[in-house]
N, C-alpha and C positions, 0 to 999 in steps of 0.2 A: 619123508624130504623134509621135514620141518627138523626133525631131531637132528639131520646130517647136516642144515643149514647154522642152526646152533645147538650145539651139541652141547654147552655151560648148561642151558635152560632146561635139559631132559636127563644128563648125566647125575644130577644131585641138584638139592636143594638149593636156594640162591644163597648168595653168602650175606654173613650177618650184617648190619651196619657198622660203619667205619665210626668209632670215637674219636673225636679230636680233644687231646689233652689240654694242648694249647696254641693257640693258634699265632701262626708269624707275628702279627702286630701284638699281641699280649707280650712274646716274648721282650719286643723293643721297649715298652710302655715304661717309659721310667718311674718309679714309686720313689725319689725322693731326686733332690736336682743333678745329684751326679752320676744316678743310676746309666744314663744315657752314655756317661761314660764308660763304662762298666760291663752295660747289658753285652756289648758287640762281642766280648771275651766267651759268652756262654753260646754256643751253638744253640740254634730252635730248635726244637725239640720234632721230634720225627711225628709221623702220623703212626697210632697204634692199631693193629686190627684185632677184634674182641672175635677170634675164631680158634678152633680148634688144631690141632697140628694137620689132621690128614686135609684141610683145605688150604694148605700155603701156597699151593699152584693156582687157585682163584684168588686167595688173595692178592696177589704179586700182579695179575692180571687187573683184577678191581686196581689196586693203587695205581699199577700204571695208564691205567685210563683215567685216573682222579691228575697226574702230572700235567704241568703244566707244558708247553713247547718246547723246545731243547731252547731255543734262542732266548725268550723267558725266564729260563731255568739259568742260562751262562750268563745274563745279564744280571739276575737277583744273586748271583753269586761272586760275580765280578764286583758290585755294591757293598756285597757283605765281606767282600775281601778289602776292598780297600776302609770300610769302617772297621775292621778287627785290626786291621795294622799301623791305621792313625795314631793310636796309643803308643805304640811301642815305638814309634818312630818320635816321639816326646810330647803326645797331646795330653795324655791321660798322666803323666808322670806331670807335665809344665802344669796343668790345672790344679793339683794339688800342691806343687811349690808353690803356685800363687796364696791358695787357698791357706798354706803356713804363714807367708810372707805378711798376708793380708791379718792374719790373726795376730804376728810378732808385733805388727803396728799398731794394732787395736793393744792389747795387753800394755802398751806404754801408758795408756788412758788410766788402765787397773794401777801400777808402779807408783803413778802418782797420786792416783785415790790412798795409796797406802802410805804415802809422804807425807799427803796432808795432815791426816790422819794422827801419824805419830810423830808429827812435828812438834807438839804441844811439851811432849813430856822433856824430853833432852833439853829443852829452848828453856823451861819453867828459870832454873835459876838464875840466866844470865839475863832473862828478861827481867824477872822480878830485882835483879840486882841494880841493874840500869834506870830502869824507870818507875825503880819505888812501888810495885803494886802490890797491894793485898791476896789473902791467897783466895778473899771471895772474888778480888778482881779479876785476878788471874787464871779464878774459875770460870768467870763469865767468856775470857779469850779463848777457855778451851772447848769451853759446850755452843759457842755462838756459831762454831764449824756447823754444826749440825741445825742451825735457823736456817742459812745459807742452802745445805743439801736439802730442806724440805722446799724453799723457793726452786729450786732445781728440778728437784723431782715433781711438781707441778707444771711447768714446764717443757719439762725433757718428752714427753711422747709427741706433742704438740710440735717441738722444734723436729725429733727426727723424722716425723711423716710429713711435714711442711718443706725443710729444707734438706732431708737425706741424712743419711746416718756419717758419710764423710765429714760433711760441713758441720754438722752437730758437734763431733769429737772434735773440730779444727777449731769453733767457734770457742767450746769448752779450755780448750787450752790455750787461747791466747787470754780468757777471763782470768785461767789459773796466772799466766804470766804476769798478769796488771795485780793479781794479790799478791802474788809473793814480793813485787818490784814493792807494793805501798807498805809490805812489812818492814822489808832492807830499809826502807827511807822514813821510815816509824820515826818520830819527836815526842810521841803520847799516847796514850793508850785508846783514843779514838782513832787513829790511823791502824792500830793494830787491830781494833776490831772490824773495823771495813776491810784491810785487807784478810783477815779471817771469814768476813763473811763472802768473799768473793771467790777464795779457795774455797767454801763450802757449798757453794753455785755449782762450781766445777766439779768437786766430786761428786755433787748430786745428779748432774746431767749426766757424768761418765758411767756412774752407778749403774744406769740405767742402757745407754746407747751400746756401752762397749759388750755386754752379753748380747744384746738383741744382734748386732752387726754379725757377731761369732756364730751365732746360732742360725744365722741367714745365709751364712758362705760353706759352713759347713756340710759334709755328707753326713746321713744319717749315724753310719758306721765310726766313724769318727768324732760325731756331735760333742757326746759326753767328756773327751780328754780334751777337746778343745777348749769346750764350755769350762771345765774346771780349771784350766790356767787363767782365767780370769781370779779366780777367787786366789789362785795361786802366786799371783802379781802382786795382787794386794795384800797379803802376809809378806810376801818379801820387799815390797816397798816402804810397811810401817819396823819392819825388822831394818831395814838399812838406814831407815831414819836415828834408830834409837844405837846404831852401830856407830855412823860415822855424827850422831850429835856427841856422842862422849868424847870425842875427838877434836871436834871443831865448835866455833862459838854459835850463839843465833843465828848473825848474821849470814855469816860463809854458812851455814846449814841452810840457808835460804836460796844459795846457789846452787847447791845439789838438787834443791827441788825443782828448779828450773828446767832442769835436764831432760825429766820424762817429757815436759812438754814442748821441749824442741824438737826431740825423737819423733815423736808424734806427728808434729807440723810437719818435718820432712818427708818423714814416711809417707803420710798420705796423699803425697804429688806422686808414688808410687802404686798405690793399688786402686781396684777399681772400687767405682760404689755399689753397693748390695744391688744385682739384681731384681732380687723381689720388690726391693723398694720401687726400682724405675717401674715395674710391672704394675704396683698397686698406683704408683701417684699418675700413670700414663694409660692408664686404664685396659679393661680384658680385650679390645683387638693387638694391641702392642705384645701382648701376653701372648696371644696364639700365634700372632707372628714371628716373635723370638723362641717360639717354642718350637714352631716349623721350621725358622731357619735354622735353627742348632742341628735337628736331622737331617737337614739336607748338607750342611757342613759336615756332619758326622760322614754319611754317603759319599761322598762326593770329594774326604781328605785333604778341602780346601781349605785355607785358613782355620783348620781346626784347633789351632791354640788359643782360637780367640773366643771359642765355645763357651767358656766357663765364666767370661765377663757379661755371657747372655742369656746363661741358663736361669730357670728358675731355681732358686733356694728354697730353703726350709724356715720356720718361723717360730717361734713362741707356741703355745698352748693358746692361745689367746689369738681369735680369729683379725683379718687385718680390719674389720668394722669396729672394732670394740680394743684395737690392740694400744690405741694410743691412751685411752683414759684408763684401763686396767694397768696398764703397765705404768702408767705414772701412780696410779692409785698404790702399787703393790710400792714403789718405791718410796713413796711418801711415808705410810706405815714404818716401814722399814726406819726410817729417818726419825719418826718421833720417835720408835722404839730405842733408838741409840740418842736421842736427847735426855730420853726419858733417864735412862742408865747411867748417864755421862754426869749428868747433874746431879742425881739423886746416891751416886757411888758414894761419896766422902761421906754423907751422912748416914749409910748404911753400913758401913765402917765402923763408925762413932757408937751407932746403935749395938750391933754385934758382927764380928766379922764371920765369924762362921757359919751364924745366921746368914748374912750376903749371900756365900757363896751355897749352900743349902737352897735359898730363895732361887738361884741362877740354873741350880740343879732341878730342882722341880719344875720349872720352866721348861727345859730340856726335855726329860721325859715327858713332858704333854706334848711337846713336837713330836716326838716320835712315836706317842701313841696315834696323834694324830694323821702323819703320815704312812703308819703301819695301815689305819683303816680306811682313811678316806682320799688317798692321794692315791691314783693309777700309776701302775707300771708304763715307764715310756719308751724302756728301752728295746732295740732294734726297729722303731717303729718310725715310717715316715710323720713329719709333721702335721700333714695334712688328715691323716688318722688320729693323730692325738687331740688335735680340734675332735674333729667327730665322736673321740669318744669322750669329749664334755656337751656331748648337744644331745 
């Protein structure tokens, strides 16, 4: 009687335990800020049973017993369908376009950085002739930029954390505009130096906040390419200053330097603030709320195009607790090195021109060895994983 009532319990040994390779929650847990927009394209992995082929019927019965009711399955499928249809309706593409737009606006600051650095070389002949500066006096004009940049580096981290990335970039652009106009209307060496210091402060702030902003808004699979655009536009701005400076006077070249600042100020009106900064500034509760809200929008398909402005973004290798101090310190050390090189370059060239570049080559070789031995690889890792690798 018992065998007839429970045939599976006597006909064969019980089915082996089910192995869940990945839960549905794990399938949708984002490993980077924009993973929650891409994970819906990956179907949830099915439950796999570790059993032999002869027990296929019993596995199917066991799997059927574990399935949720049909109504629950239908609701989950509908929610997943809505989530999957959202990007193809424009949310995923819209979020990426916003990333590209925000990056394009931010690198206007990088272009301004390069323009400030490259201004002194093509303007040297005109300024020396108009104001009668000696080579040492003009050397001060060229190198005093790094003094302002050091001050900007010291304050950039605190400003970026207290005011926000957008506001800090806008403030730096305004200071840059004031610096350019100070140089344009200069009637002596003092005003030239003052304008150059203001430009240095602008570049010192931008040299920190622009790459931080880009790293915060970029998904991990695009972070490397987007972050490299910062250096690309720095070099482009420097090259543009050299090329245009060969055709224009030093005062006209000042007007060219104002263009990136104007584009940066206007562009900041059309891009959102870094959500990672919003979360760090407002606290953990707001971070949990935004995360839950982003999942809700994704499941419902309602205003999904706004989710990128609320999602959590990655950040650099420094944790949020030390990011301002560490980032400012790194930028400060960089500008100290720039000042040392720019001030001593002429003396080194007088000493030995070939030896100067051998010295630079040796420093580059030490950098290569340092990176190869001590710097961990960050490719394909979420920024939280990168931070954990340093702890």
